[in-house]
MARDREN-689231 format. One record per residue (C-alpha): residue number from 0; x, y, z negated. Coordinates in steps of 0.25 Angstrom, whole numbers, plus 5000, padded with zeros to 4 digits. Example, Ala and Ser with C-alpha at 12.3 -4.5 7.8 and 13.67 -1.06 7.14 Angstrom:
# MARDREN-689231
num east north up
0 5049 4982 4969
1 5055 4996 4971
END
This chain:
# MARDREN-689231
num east north up
0 4739 5765 4568
1 4743 5773 4579
2 4756 5778 4583
3 4756 5793 4582
4 4759 5797 4598
5 4747 5785 4599
6 4738 5792 4590
7 4740 5805 4597
8 4738 5799 4612
9 4726 5793 4605
10 4720 5806 4599
11 4723 5811 4613
12 4716 5802 4620
13 4704 5805 4610
14 4701 5818 4614
15 4697 5812 4627
16 4690 5801 4623
17 4685 5807 4608
18 4676 5793 4605
19 4675 5778 4605
20 4664 5782 4616
21 4671 5791 4624
22 4684 5779 4624
23 4676 5768 4625
24 4668 5773 4637
25 4683 5776 4645
26 4688 5764 4640
27 4673 5758 4649
28 4677 5767 4659
29 4692 5763 4662
30 4689 5748 4660
31 4678 5749 4671
32 4688 5756 4680
33 4700 5744 4679
34 4688 5735 4686
35 4686 5746 4698
36 4694 5741 4710
37 4708 5746 4715
38 4707 5759 4721
39 4713 5759 4734
40 4727 5766 4738
41 4731 5770 4751
42 4748 5773 4755
43 4753 5781 4765
44 4769 5786 4769
45 4774 5793 4778
46 4764 5805 4782
47 4774 5813 4788
48 4766 5827 4788
49 4755 5819 4797
50 4744 5825 4791
51 4732 5823 4800
52 4735 5810 4800
53 4736 5807 4785
54 4724 5817 4782
55 4717 5808 4792
56 4719 5796 4782
57 4717 5803 4770
58 4704 5804 4775
59 4699 5791 4781
60 4707 5784 4770
61 4717 5778 4780
62 4703 5770 4788
63 4698 5765 4772
64 4686 5775 4774
65 4681 5771 4788
66 4685 5758 4784
67 4672 5760 4772
68 4664 5764 4782
69 4665 5753 4793
70 4662 5744 4781
71 4650 5752 4777
72 4645 5755 4791
73 4650 5745 4803
74 4637 5738 4803
75 4629 5751 4801
76 4638 5764 4808
77 4640 5763 4824
78 4657 5767 4823
79 4654 5782 4828
80 4645 5783 4815
81 4656 5777 4808
82 4666 5786 4812
83 4658 5799 4812
84 4656 5794 4797
85 4672 5792 4795
86 4676 5805 4802
87 4666 5813 4792
88 4672 5806 4780
89 4688 5810 4786
90 4684 5825 4790
91 4671 5830 4784
92 4672 5843 4786
93 4675 5843 4798
94 4669 5833 4804
95 4656 5839 4798
96 4659 5851 4806
97 4662 5845 4820
98 4646 5838 4817
99 4640 5851 4815
100 4646 5857 4826
101 4639 5845 4835
102 4629 5846 4828
103 4628 5832 4821
104 4625 5838 4807
105 4611 5837 4802
106 4601 5830 4788
107 4604 5817 4795
108 4617 5817 4797
109 4621 5822 4783
110 4612 5811 4777
111 4617 5798 4786
112 4631 5804 4784
113 4630 5807 4769
114 4622 5793 4766
115 4635 5787 4772
116 4645 5794 4766
117 4639 5791 4753
118 4641 5777 4757
119 4654 5777 4760
120 4657 5785 4748
121 4650 5774 4739
122 4658 5764 4747
123 4672 5770 4741
124 4666 5775 4726
125 4663 5759 4724
126 4677 5757 4719
127 4679 5770 4709
128 4672 5774 4696
129 4662 5786 4697
130 4672 5794 4688
131 4682 5791 4701
132 4671 5794 4712
133 4666 5808 4704
134 4683 5812 4705
135 4681 5811 4719
136 4668 5819 4722
137 4669 5834 4726
138 4665 5845 4717
139 4650 5851 4719
140 4644 5837 4726
141 4651 5825 4717
142 4639 5824 4710
143 4630 5821 4724
144 4640 5811 4729
145 4642 5804 4715
146 4626 5804 4718
147 4626 5798 4730
148 4636 5787 4728
149 4630 5782 4714
150 4617 5780 4723
151 4607 5772 4718
152 4596 5761 4724
153 4583 5765 4719
154 4570 5771 4727
155 4572 5786 4717
156 4586 5787 4718
157 4586 5783 4734
158 4576 5796 4734
159 4586 5804 4725
160 4598 5800 4734
161 4591 5805 4748
162 4587 5819 4740
163 4603 5820 4736
164 4606 5818 4749
165 4595 5827 4755
166 4599 5838 4746
167 4612 5839 4750
168 4609 5840 4765
169 4600 5850 4763
170 4609 5859 4753
171 4617 5859 4764
172 4629 5851 4756
173 4627 5839 4768
174 4642 5844 4773
175 4649 5844 4759
176 4643 5832 4755
177 4648 5826 4766
178 4661 5831 4764
179 4661 5827 4748
180 4658 5813 4752
181 4670 5812 4763
182 4679 5817 4753
183 4676 5806 4742
184 4677 5795 4753
185 4691 5799 4756
186 4692 5800 4741
187 4687 5788 4737
188 4694 5780 4749
189 4707 5781 4743
190 4711 5780 4729
191 4724 5782 4728
192 4734 5787 4741
193 4749 5785 4740
194 4759 5792 4750
195 4772 5785 4751
196 4780 5797 4756
197 4784 5806 4768
198 4772 5817 4765
199 4780 5824 4774
200 4790 5825 4786
201 4788 5827 4802
202 4771 5829 4803
203 4765 5842 4803
204 4760 5845 4789
205 4764 5837 4777
206 4758 5846 4769
207 4745 5846 4773
208 4745 5831 4769
209 4751 5835 4754
210 4739 5845 4754
211 4731 5830 4756
212 4738 5825 4746
213 4738 5833 4736
214 4722 5832 4737
215 4721 5819 4736
216 4715 5811 4724
217 4726 5802 4722
218 4739 5800 4729
219 4755 5798 4727
220 4767 5801 4734
221 4778 5794 4735
222 4789 5803 4741
223 4794 5802 4755
224 4809 5808 4761
225 4801 5817 4768
226 4793 5821 4755
227 4806 5822 4747
228 4811 5833 4757
229 4801 5841 4756
230 4799 5838 4741
231 4814 5842 4740
232 4812 5856 4749
233 4802 5859 4739
234 4812 5860 4728
235 4821 5866 4736
236 4831 5856 4740
237 4838 5864 4752
238 4841 5851 4759
239 4829 5847 4759
240 4821 5860 4764
241 4831 5859 4777
242 4827 5844 4777
243 4811 5849 4778
244 4814 5858 4785
245 4822 5849 4797
246 4811 5840 4798
247 4800 5850 4800
248 4807 5856 4809
249 4812 5844 4817
250 4797 5837 4819
251 4791 5853 4822
252 4783 5852 4810
253 4783 5864 4803
254 4769 5866 4799
255 4770 5860 4785
256 4783 5870 4782
257 4776 5880 4788
258 4761 5879 4787
259 4759 5870 4774
260 4769 5876 4767
261 4772 5890 4772
262 4787 5889 4773
263 4792 5899 4785
264 4802 5893 4793
265 4808 5907 4798
266 4821 5905 4791
267 4822 5892 4798
268 4819 5898 4810
269 4829 5910 4809
270 4839 5902 4804
271 4836 5894 4818
272 4841 5906 4828
273 4855 5901 4824
274 4854 5891 4833
275 4846 5900 4843
276 4857 5895 4855
277 4856 5879 4850
278 4849 5871 4858
279 4847 5862 4845
280 4849 5850 4851
281 4843 5837 4842
282 4834 5847 4835
283 4821 5848 4844
284 4810 5845 4836
285 4803 5831 4835
286 4791 5826 4832
287 4781 5834 4839
288 4776 5846 4831
289 4769 5859 4835
290 4780 5866 4831
291 4790 5856 4839
292 4782 5858 4850
293 4783 5872 4851
294 4796 5877 4847
295 4806 5866 4848
296 4819 5876 4849
297 4815 5884 4838
298 4812 5871 4830
299 4824 5864 4835
300 4831 5876 4829
301 4825 5877 4817
302 4828 5865 4817
303 4843 5863 4818
304 4845 5875 4808
305 4838 5868 4799
306 4845 5855 4799
307 4859 5862 4799
308 4854 5868 4788
309 4849 5856 4781
310 4861 5848 4785
311 4870 5860 4777
312 4861 5857 4765
313 4863 5842 4764
314 4876 5842 4766
315 4876 5852 4755
316 4868 5845 4746
317 4874 5831 4748
318 4888 5839 4745
319 4883 5841 4731
320 4877 5828 4728
321 4889 5819 4731
322 4880 5808 4724
323 4871 5805 4736
324 4883 5800 4743
325 4879 5808 4757
326 4892 5816 4760
327 4890 5808 4774
328 4877 5817 4777
329 4885 5828 4776
330 4887 5831 4790
331 4891 5845 4793
332 4905 5846 4790
333 4907 5833 4799
334 4903 5840 4812
335 4915 5846 4820
336 4907 5857 4826
337 4921 5858 4837
338 4918 5843 4842
339 4904 5844 4838
340 4903 5831 4832
341 4899 5826 4818
342 4906 5815 4811
343 4896 5806 4804
344 4898 5793 4796
345 4913 5794 4803
346 4908 5793 4817
347 4909 5808 4824
348 4897 5810 4833
349 4895 5821 4843
350 4885 5831 4840
351 4873 5837 4849
352 4877 5852 4844
353 4889 5860 4839
354 4879 5873 4836
355 4880 5876 4821
356 4878 5890 4819
357 4874 5890 4805
358 4887 5881 4801
359 4901 5884 4794
360 4908 5872 4800
361 4918 5877 4787
362 4906 5874 4777
363 4896 5868 4786
364 4887 5865 4776
365 4886 5880 4770
366 4872 5888 4775
367 4875 5900 4783
368 4868 5912 4780
369 4857 5911 4787
370 4855 5895 4784
371 4854 5900 4768
372 4843 5912 4771
373 4835 5903 4779
374 4836 5890 4769
375 4833 5902 4756
376 4820 5907 4764
377 4816 5893 4767
378 4819 5888 4752
379 4811 5898 4746
380 4799 5895 4757
381 4799 5881 4751
382 4801 5885 4737
383 4787 5896 4739
384 4779 5886 4746
385 4768 5883 4737
386 4763 5872 4746
387 4775 5864 4746
388 4779 5866 4732
389 4766 5859 4728
390 4766 5849 4739
391 4778 5846 4732
392 4774 5847 4718
393 4763 5836 4723
394 4773 5826 4730
395 4780 5827 4715
396 4768 5824 4706
397 4762 5813 4715
398 4774 5807 4721
399 4786 5799 4719
400 4797 5792 4723
401 4789 5780 4722
402 4775 5774 4715
403 4773 5761 4709
404 4757 5760 4710
405 4749 5748 4708
406 4758 5738 4711
407 4764 5744 4724
408 4778 5752 4726
409 4777 5766 4733
410 4789 5772 4739
411 4793 5780 4751
412 4806 5776 4756
413 4815 5765 4751
414 4822 5757 4740
415 4836 5763 4742
416 4844 5748 4742
417 4859 5745 4745
418 4863 5737 4756
419 4863 5725 4746
420 4848 5727 4743
421 4852 5735 4731
422 4846 5749 4727
423 4854 5760 4729
424 4856 5770 4721
425 4849 5783 4722
426 4858 5795 4720
427 4852 5801 4707
428 4855 5810 4696
429 4860 5802 4684
430 4862 5803 4671
431 4879 5799 4665
432 4880 5785 4667
433 4866 5782 4670
434 4862 5770 4680
435 4858 5773 4693
436 4844 5767 4692
437 4838 5758 4704
438 4824 5755 4711
439 4811 5762 4700
440 4822 5769 4691
441 4829 5777 4704
442 4815 5779 4710
443 4812 5785 4696
444 4825 5793 4696
445 4825 5798 4710
446 4810 5804 4708
447 4814 5810 4696
448 4826 5817 4701
449 4815 5822 4713
450 4806 5828 4704
451 4818 5836 4698
452 4823 5841 4710
453 4809 5850 4711
454 4804 5850 4696
455 4819 5850 4688
456 4823 5866 4683
457 4827 5874 4694
458 4843 5873 4693
459 4843 5863 4686
460 4852 5849 4690
461 4840 5841 4690
462 4832 5852 4698
463 4847 5851 4709
464 4850 5838 4707
465 4834 5834 4711
466 4831 5844 4723
467 4844 5839 4729
468 4840 5825 4726
469 4828 5826 4734
470 4834 5828 4746
471 4843 5815 4744
472 4830 5809 4743
473 4824 5812 4755
474 4837 5808 4764
475 4846 5802 4756
476 4853 5788 4759
477 4847 5782 4745
478 4834 5789 4745
479 4823 5782 4742
480 4814 5789 4752
481 4825 5790 4763
482 4830 5774 4765
483 4840 5778 4775
484 4858 5781 4774
485 4856 5795 4780
486 4847 5805 4789
487 4852 5808 4801
488 4846 5820 4804
489 4861 5826 4805
490 4864 5815 4817
491 4851 5817 4822
492 4852 5831 4824
493 4866 5832 4830
494 4871 5819 4834
495 4867 5814 4847
496 4871 5799 4846
497 4860 5793 4838
498 4870 5783 4832
499 4871 5795 4823
500 4857 5796 4818
501 4858 5781 4811
502 4850 5781 4799
503 4850 5768 4790
504 4840 5762 4781
505 4842 5760 4767
506 4842 5746 4766
507 4829 5744 4760
508 4822 5743 4773
509 4830 5732 4777
510 4821 5725 4764
511 4806 5729 4769
512 4803 5715 4772
513 4809 5708 4761
514 4800 5705 4749
515 4811 5702 4738
516 4815 5717 4739
517 4801 5722 4740
518 4798 5713 4726
519 4812 5719 4721
520 4807 5733 4723
521 4792 5730 4717
522 4800 5724 4704
523 4809 5735 4703
524 4798 5745 4703
525 4789 5736 4693
526 4779 5730 4701
527 4776 5718 4707
528 4784 5710 4719
529 4772 5703 4719
530 4760 5712 4718
531 4766 5724 4722
532 4770 5731 4735
533 4780 5742 4739
534 4774 5754 4749
535 4785 5760 4757
536 4783 5771 4767
537 4796 5779 4775
538 4800 5770 4787
539 4789 5769 4796
540 4783 5755 4801
541 4787 5752 4815
542 4775 5745 4819
543 4776 5745 4831
544 4789 5738 4831
545 4783 5726 4822
546 4786 5732 4808
547 4775 5728 4796
548 4773 5738 4785
549 4771 5726 4776
550 4784 5720 4772
551 4792 5713 4762
552 4780 5701 4763
553 4769 5714 4759
554 4777 5720 4748
555 4782 5732 4754
556 4773 5740 4762
557 4780 5751 4772
558 4767 5759 4776
559 4774 5772 4785
560 4765 5767 4797
561 4769 5780 4805
562 4759 5791 4800
563 4771 5801 4806
564 4768 5802 4822
565 4782 5800 4824
566 4782 5787 4819
567 4770 5781 4825
568 4777 5777 4839
569 4787 5769 4830
570 4776 5764 4819
571 4764 5762 4830
572 4754 5765 4820
573 4752 5780 4812
574 4754 5776 4799
575 4749 5766 4787
576 4741 5767 4774
577 4743 5755 4766
578 4729 5754 4757
579 4730 5746 4743
580 4714 5744 4739
581 4708 5734 4729
582 4707 5724 4739
583 4720 5724 4747
584 4734 5729 4751
585 4733 5734 4768
586 4739 5743 4777
587 4731 5752 4787
588 4740 5754 4801
589 4735 5769 4806
590 4735 5773 4821
591 4739 5788 4825
592 4729 5798 4820
593 4726 5806 4830
594 4719 5819 4825
595 4710 5824 4815
596 4702 5834 4826
597 4700 5819 4833
598 4697 5812 4819
599 4687 5823 4818
600 4678 5826 4832
601 4683 5811 4837
602 4680 5803 4823
603 4693 5796 4827
604 4700 5789 4816
605 4714 5784 4811
606 4714 5768 4817
607 4720 5760 4806
608 4721 5745 4805
609 4722 5742 4790
610 4731 5727 4788
611 4728 5720 4774
612 4743 5719 4767
613 4739 5710 4754
614 4725 5707 4749
615 4723 5709 4735
616 4721 5695 4727
617 4708 5701 4722
618 4703 5716 4721
619 4712 5726 4714
620 4705 5732 4704
621 4709 5745 4696
622 4715 5735 4684
623 4724 5731 4694
624 4730 5745 4696
625 4740 5757 4690
626 4726 5764 4687
627 4722 5750 4680
628 4735 5750 4671
629 4734 5766 4667
630 4717 5763 4664
631 4723 5751 4655
632 4731 5759 4647
633 4721 5770 4647
634 4710 5759 4642
635 4721 5755 4631
636 4722 5769 4625
637 4707 5771 4626
638 4705 5757 4618
639 4715 5763 4607
640 4708 5776 4606
641 4695 5768 4603
642 4702 5760 4593
643 4706 5773 4587
644 4693 5778 4587
645 4686 5763 4580
646 4698 5762 4570
647 4696 5776 4565
648 4711 5780 4570
649 4703 5791 4577
650 4692 5798 4576
651 4681 5801 4587
652 4679 5813 4590
653 4665 5818 4586
654 4654 5822 4597
655 4657 5837 4595
656 4670 5837 4595
657 4679 5842 4607
658 4688 5831 4613
END
């Protein structure tokens, strides 16, 4: 009756559900789950290493928790008590420690606080199954919290709950229960988190952001151009290693490398001594990082040493990959050291400096012995940084170039286009006679090649091609992560004439307001142009200049609102969170985060303003989501198993049989 593969699958399924009753019970449960409200999704992009602000947004669920407390207690508690409750939920251990020092922690405090936390937790748990809530509960106190959340009315039960609460307090478990409830509230406030790229870049501690994401209950990442550069560095692409060194030193934020990943920059510092007599004009650190303020001269020398190394390594890579079409970006051999000029795209420009102590102008892309030694030591440090390698493996396992999720299309950068609006050819390694893939097929192939750059056998052609392709994705003209014709780093470093700094955006960005184009992209990725949305990051929304994050008639949402401090003067805000709940799609615009210390001591939260983008025609259920599709497929399998039991094709297990 069943094909051999199908029968084998049902036999495997029977090990998990060995009886009619077990299979039936699971079908009942899954069908009930389909009727629950859709979980709330949060979308954030362009974190750029701003770990303190990002951590606060995780803790306050981008303002959702504060909104729930307002809904519960607006007419019951004054604002300062609501703020205290919020801060306890965001930073329970730190706030409890402060309150204890202030003498504010006693039995009455525990009783009132625990009661309120249970109410908030119960409100958020209402849209989940008990099974899902149970999974969110922390270890030893999970049973206590479950009892409190499933509280029933009645005099006997009321006495039971009061005694339970009293016992928690008298046994000294009040603090632990407050912490456990607060963590559960944070967990339940957001069902799934989407990070639309650029965890890394100029901010102080991207590694701490990755630590938080790895601990998060359900998260995915769409790689950004800065992320892919770090992934390439972890894959030991030398050009990517140089690129992340330049970025870190340029912005004076070395803690991600040195403190987070244990990568010593002493080899680079030693190399920079070759520039001891060079003022390194054009290489002063930007961005106000702690290191930039402490030793500007040393960082400028390190910046120049790393930049020259980068230009050499990129020149070598471009030469061995002519298919990238980037020969115009090989500029060292176009320098006239005697005249102190460089030719860029046919124009000769005066240069700031003629000091190139590591360059042999007869072979300008060759590394000098000191560069080779420094790079070898740095490459070994990247290879042996256990934390960096763990973070990059997470980015590969939880991430990709794009994601289709619940009818929406998520990607960081762009769809690379020709000036005519057709999909531009990404320089992918193709089989002989293979047609150039476009749209989703091109993204899928690019994603695969990017994985080969890290996972393919060392020394294989696939590993080498993939490793170089990781660099191309970070800055190539047809990279879906980059979106510009060039990265004019050389020009900015060496040419004072700003006309040479021009970077032209991909034609994609001229079509952001075209609903027909957005529909075309959604259709190309198999999504509904009427119901789907594109969620895009990468380019800051200049709200101060009247730009809107809502584009293409509401089909395309650009959510880079300037979480990075460097972009906040441009955007006028400090980031967006896109929220997709069962009722609506909304954008939350955030004001700058002051500090974690002020958040704890002064109960200062991020001020956020929420705007509804689209109301759902009816409340969305799990049945309307990708999870619903998966559950229906599982139910169909279980129903087939049930039929196999009932028609005698499979035998039920005896009660004493092991599954």
